[in-house]
C-alpha positions, 0 to 999 in steps of 0.5 A: 978788149977793143973788139968787145966794145966795138960789138957792144953797140951792135948787141944793144941795137939788136936788143932794141929791135927785139924789144921794139917788136914787142911794143904795141903801136901807141895810138892817139885817143879816139883816132879810130873814131874821127878822121880828123885825128891822126894816129900819132901819139898824144897823151890822154888828158881828159878827166873821164878818159878811159885810156888815161885811166888804163881801163881794160879793153882800151889801147895801151898808153905810153909809160916807163915800162916800155923803155928800151934797153939801157945800153941802146938809149942815146944810140943812133941807128948806125951804132954811134953816140951822137954829139952835137957840134957847133964849131971845128974845135969841138971835133977834137973832143970826139972819140971816132970809135964810139961817137959821131958828130951831128952839126947843129942846124944853126951853123952856117956854110962857112963853119960847116965846111971847117967842121967837115974838113976837121972831121975828115982829118980826124976820121970822125963820122958826121951824121947829117952830112950830105953833098948838096944837089947843086954841087953833085949835079955840076960834077956829073955834068962835067964828067958825063957827056950829055945824053938825049933821052929816048922817046918811049915807043908808042903802041898802036891803039884802036880808036874807040868811039864814045858811047852816048847814054840814053837821055831820060825824059825830064819829069815836069815839076810838081806845083805846090799851093802857097798860103794865099792860094797862088800856085808856086813852081 
């Protein structure tokens, strides 16, 4: 029975992908007309808006009929259900087979380290965990000897002489008469 539950998220994710292929690309109203509008979806709100009225020939609007499969709702693309975690004690309530932790963005470095240690102990997957670049670069420097980058080989190139364009003689400006009869240039 445990095997059947483990394959359930995979089926749900595949079903979500199948349904997503059939969905239209929802575009912002008038985004095809004005360059200042991006194509990212915005709900049509105007009184006479043709997309809001769902008139034939206009792009489709987002509606409940385009929902994804119920089994796939709330699933992370990895197949786990996301659980928001604020401290290390909340890790104990997570089922590592079906759920994964997402550390809240307000958590500082000290609590984050405690949460990561607790998650490793309980074998809980953390969705937004990554080593910082500084720590990884220090480790790489300690393990690898410094290598000098090789200079790229220069190819012999032929020198090209700049081509001068023939200059056209300038035309004299036309003189126009003003109201007083004086010529203006």
